[in-house]
Structure formats: structure tokens, C-alpha cells
C-alpha atoms as one frame of an Amber mdcrd trajectory, in Angstrom:
protein
   1.772  -3.203   8.273   4.354  -1.917   5.798   1.935  -2.651   2.965  -0.802
  -0.648   4.699   1.647   2.180   5.386   2.366   2.348   1.646  -1.353   2.293
   0.750  -2.224   5.313   2.910  -1.321   8.441   0.938   1.224  10.806   2.468
  -0.700  13.591   4.160  -3.959  11.643   3.881  -5.949   9.274   6.050  -7.985
   6.145   5.378 -10.345   3.932   7.337  -9.786   0.159   7.616 -12.790  -0.376
   5.316 -11.079   1.776   2.668  -7.711   0.048   3.135  -8.943  -3.544   2.979
  -9.828  -3.616  -0.768  -6.397  -2.154  -1.587  -4.461  -4.994   0.074  -2.813
  -7.621  -2.099  -4.757 -10.860  -2.512  -2.009 -12.940  -0.885  -2.049 -10.703
   2.206  -5.746 -11.361   2.707  -5.354 -15.068   1.904  -2.378 -15.405   4.248
  -4.333 -13.862   7.079  -7.205 -16.277   6.522  -4.826 -19.258   6.494  -2.743
 -18.293   9.522  -5.110 -16.434  11.807  -8.628 -15.347  11.012 -10.174 -13.637
   7.997  -9.082 -10.032   7.695 -12.121  -7.824   8.284 -12.283  -4.072   8.844
 -12.673  -4.734  12.600  -9.653  -7.063  12.693  -7.583  -4.596  10.673  -8.592
  -1.764  13.029  -7.488  -3.847  16.018  -4.095  -4.574  14.438  -3.596  -0.917
  13.545  -4.613   0.205  17.048  -1.822  -1.988  18.453   0.671  -0.142  16.230
  -0.754   3.217  17.327  -0.425   2.234  21.011   3.238   1.338  20.405   3.750
   4.615  18.518   4.635   2.816  15.264   3.496   3.229  11.647   0.168   5.037
  12.169  -1.612   7.905  13.922  -5.353   8.086  14.543  -7.476  10.708  12.832
 -11.123  11.751  13.036 -13.931   9.339  12.163 -11.912   6.140  12.707  -9.315
   6.945  10.081  -5.564   6.381  10.223  -2.680   8.356   8.773   0.978   7.565
   8.273   3.092   8.346  11.321   5.629  11.017  10.493   9.192  10.234  11.488
């Protein structure tokens, strides 16, 4: 999640589909080896967990996420 936090620009917002191509190759490969392939839907689910715990991200309009301030 730290990698995704760094990908999202400060003051901006991105959708999981926009974030996925920006992830490092070993992040995507590691997910496929340890869990399931990382898809936009899987990434959204993981980010929603962080939002529900009030960590890393905030939701924005149209299914986009922004960095959590603070």
C-alpha cells in the first residue's frame, strides 16, 4: 500500500485501473504468486479495506482514491 500511496499524486486522485500499470513488476508478480492476480477489482477491494480502517487513502468521486492527509 505504501507503493500505491507514493504513486497517487499529492492533491490528486486515481482509480485502481490507473494505478495498476504504475505498479512495479515484482509487486504484480508477487501478488500472483502469493494470492491471486492483481486486477483493478482486487486492488479496489484492498484499498477499500484501508479506507475502512482510516489508513492511507480516502475515497473520491467516480471510484477514485486520494492520499489520506495526516
